C-alpha positions in Angstrom: 0.0 0.0 0.0 2.9 2.4 0.7 4.2 1.7 -2.7 1.1 2.5 -4.3 0.4 5.7 -2.8 3.4 7.6 -4.4 2.5 6.2 -8.1 -0.7 7.4 -7.5 -0.3 11.2 -6.9 2.9 10.5 -9.7 -0.4 9.5 -11.9 -2.4 12.6 -10.7 0.3 15.0 -11.3 1.2 13.8 -15.2 -1.6 15.7 -16.8 -0.8 19.2 -14.6 2.7 18.7 -16.4 1.8 18.3 -19.5 -0.4 21.8 -19.3 2.3 23.0 -17.6 5.0 22.5 -20.8 2.2 23.8 -23.3 3.2 26.9 -24.5 1.0 30.1 -25.7 2.5 32.6 -28.0 0.4 36.1 -29.1 1.2 37.0 -32.8 0.9 40.5 -33.5 1.3 41.2 -37.4 1.1 45.0 -39.2 1.3 44.8 -42.8 2.1 47.7 -44.9 2.4 48.4 -48.7 4.6 51.8 -50.0 2.9 54.3 -52.2 5.1 53.6 -55.4 4.4 53.0 -59.0 5.4 48.8 -58.6 7.0 49.4 -62.4 9.5 51.8 -61.1 11.4 49.3 -58.9 14.2 47.3 -60.0 12.5 44.6 -59.3 11.0 42.2 -62.3 7.5 41.7 -61.7 6.0 38.7 -63.7 2.2 39.7 -65.3 1.3 36.5 -64.2 1.4 34.6 -60.9 0.5 31.3 -59.9 -2.7 31.0 -57.4 -1.6 30.7 -53.9 -2.8 27.5 -52.5 -5.5 28.1 -49.2 -5.7 24.5 -49.0 -6.8 24.8 -45.3 -6.3 28.4 -45.2 -9.3 30.0 -42.9 -10.5 33.5 -42.2 -9.9 35.2 -38.6 -13.7 35.3 -38.2 -13.9 31.6 -38.8 -14.7 31.0 -34.8 -15.3 27.0 -35.3 -12.0 26.9 -37.2 -10.0 29.2 -34.2 -11.2 27.1 -32.0 -10.2 23.5 -33.6 -6.7 24.7 -34.0 -6.9 26.2 -30.2 -6.0 29.9 -31.3 -8.2 33.3 -30.3 -8.5 36.7 -31.1 -7.3 38.8 -29.0 -8.3 42.7 -28.1 -7.1 45.8 -28.4 -5.4 46.5 -25.2 -2.7 43.1 -25.9 -1.6 45.3 -29.2 1.8 46.4 -28.5 3.4 47.7 -32.2 0.7 50.7 -31.9 4.0 52.9 -31.9 5.1 51.4 -35.1 1.6 51.5 -36.4 1.3 55.7 -35.6 4.9 56.3 -37.4 3.3 54.4 -40.7 0.5 56.3 -40.6 2.1 59.4 -40.2 4.3 58.8 -43.1 3.1 59.4 -46.4 5.0 56.7 -48.0 3.6 54.1 -46.7 -0.5 52.7 -45.6 -1.3 50.4 -42.8 -3.0 47.3 -44.8 -3.9 45.2 -41.8 -3.0 44.8 -38.0 -4.5 42.0 -36.3 -3.5 40.0 -33.0 -3.8 36.8 -32.1 -3.0 33.6 -29.2 -2.2 30.5 -30.3 -0.2 27.3 -28.9 3.2 25.5 -30.1 2.1 23.7 -32.8 4.1 22.1 -35.8 3.8 23.0 -39.2 0.8 20.6 -39.9 -1.2 21.7 -37.1 -0.5 25.1 -36.7 -3.5 27.4 -37.9 -3.2 29.0 -41.2 -5.1 32.2 -41.8 -6.2 34.1 -44.5 -5.2 37.4 -44.9 -7.7 39.9 -46.9 -7.6 43.5 -46.8 -7.2 46.8 -48.3 -9.4 47.8 -51.8 -11.8 45.8 -52.8 -11.3 45.6 -56.7 -13.8 43.5 -57.7 -16.1 45.9 -59.7 -13.6 46.5 -61.5 -11.8 43.6 -62.2 -12.5 39.7 -62.5 -10.4 37.2 -60.6 -8.0 36.7 -63.5 -6.8 40.3 -63.3 -9.1 41.1 -66.4 -10.7 44.5 -66.7 -14.9 43.6 -66.2 -16.6 45.2 -69.5 -18.9 47.5 -69.3 -22.2 45.9 -69.7 -21.3 43.4 -66.8 -20.6 45.9 -64.2 -23.8 45.1 -62.1 -23.0 41.5 -62.5 -22.4 40.5 -58.4 -18.8 39.0 -58.3 -17.3 37.8 -55.3 -14.4 40.8 -53.4 -10.9 40.6 -55.1 -9.1 42.5 -52.5 -5.7 44.4 -52.6 -4.4 42.2 -50.0 -4.8 38.9 -50.5 -2.8 35.6 -49.2 -2.0 33.5 -46.3 -0.1 33.5 -43.1 1.2 30.8 -40.4 3.1 30.7 -37.3 4.4 27.2 -35.9 7.1 25.5 -34.0 9.9 22.9 -35.7 12.5 23.4 -33.0 12.6 27.1 -33.4 9.5 29.8 -34.5 8.5 30.2 -37.6 6.4 32.3 -39.8 6.1 31.6 -43.4 3.5 34.2 -45.3 2.6 34.8 -49.3 1.0 37.5 -49.7 0.0 39.0 -53.4 -0.4 43.1 -53.7 -2.7 43.6 -56.1 -2.9 47.0 -58.2 -3.8 48.3 -61.5 -1.1 48.2 -64.4 -1.0 48.0 -68.2 0.3 45.5 -70.6 0.6 45.5 -74.5 -1.2 42.7 -76.1 -0.4 41.8 -80.1 -3.6 40.7 -82.3 -4.6 40.7 -85.7 -7.9 42.5 -87.5 -9.3 38.9 -88.3 -8.9 36.1 -84.7 -7.4 33.1 -85.8 -10.6 31.1 -86.3 -12.1 33.9 -88.6 -8.8 32.8 -90.9 -9.5 29.0 -90.8 -12.6 29.8 -91.9 -11.1 31.5 -95.0 -10.8 29.8 -98.6 -7.5 27.9 -99.2 -6.1 28.8 -96.0 -2.5 29.4 -95.6 -0.4 30.9 -92.6 3.4 32.1 -93.0 4.0 34.0 -89.7 7.8 35.1 -88.2 6.5 34.6 -84.3 9.4 35.7 -83.6 9.6 39.3 -85.7 7.7 41.9 -83.7 6.7 43.3 -87.3 5.5 40.0 -88.8 2.9 40.0 -91.0 0.4 37.2 -91.3 -0.8 35.9 -94.8 -4.1 34.2 -95.9 -4.6 32.1 -98.5 -5.2 35.2 -101.2 -1.9 36.7 -100.1 -3.7 39.4 -98.1 -1.6 40.4 -95.1 -2.7 41.2 -91.6 -0.3 43.3 -89.7 -0.3 42.2 -86.3 -1.5 45.6 -83.8 -0.2 46.0 -80.6 -2.5 47.3 -78.0 -2.4 48.6 -74.4 -4.6 47.1 -72.1 -5.8 47.8 -67.7 -5.9 44.6 -65.5 -4.8 43.6 -62.3 -1.5 43.0 -61.4 -0.4 40.6 -58.8 2.7 41.4 -56.8 3.8 38.3 -54.5 6.1 38.4 -51.4 6.8 35.0 -50.5 9.1 34.2 -47.6 10.2 31.8 -44.6 11.7 33.1 -41.3 12.9 31.6 -38.1 12.4 34.1 -35.2 12.5 34.4 -31.8 9.6 34.9 -29.3 9.5 38.6 -28.0 11.4 39.8 -30.8 10.5 42.6 -33.3 10.8 40.5 -37.4 10.6 42.5 -40.4 9.6 41.0 -43.7 9.6 42.8 -47.2 10.0 43.6 -50.9 9.8 46.6 -52.5 6.2 47.5 -53.2 5.2 45.9 -49.1 6.0 45.5 -45.6 5.4 43.0 -42.8 6.5 43.3 -38.7 6.1 40.8 -37.0 5.9 40.3 -33.3 6.0 36.5 -31.4 5.4 36.7 -27.4 5.5 33.9 -25.4 2.6 33.9 -22.6 3.5 33.8 -19.1 1.4 31.2 -17.0 
């Protein structure tokens, strides 16, 4: 009996010890953009981007998801990056797009919450989801929101603290497109169709069956272009970390919660 009692006491203490070892972190994120023309930067920005993988990613507003991932949003009284936010707001060259804070556990990459970032202007009345401009006759059709800032963020523990983020900053831009007076379908339908074209030459002429010349024309069109920030950063709790590209930046703090 004397041996059983200490053993029972140890078994009762195990859940408390496990609970004590669980760590919690307060994550605070401040995202801003620079008020500059993207095309004036030295960076080379592709006109098309592969879609960001949003599988398993949910918005901050999804309470059921937060509960499942043991995460909770923090009230404004827990925010610590207020000075940084105020400095950015006073500066004409920056615009704050998002300021959020939440509490989460020390989960690994496969179980830590992934949050959907959406902020800034809604371009859905001007552009389609693929970035093309909405036709004037289609402006009254309902479209899903198309936010200026769209992407995801995940903070997790893998021996060390890490943050991974993929964010697209959408801005109206201009691109050149080349077309002929006759579409390829129209040319195919013409009699004695034959095409002779030098596709590598900008000044190439297309010749149809009767040898009429169809000169390619270049026009400029407005479209919604995405500028991506894709970063992974190892962090230390309690420190302020800064991620950026030439167009936008993120200030992030991950603070360990004291029991």
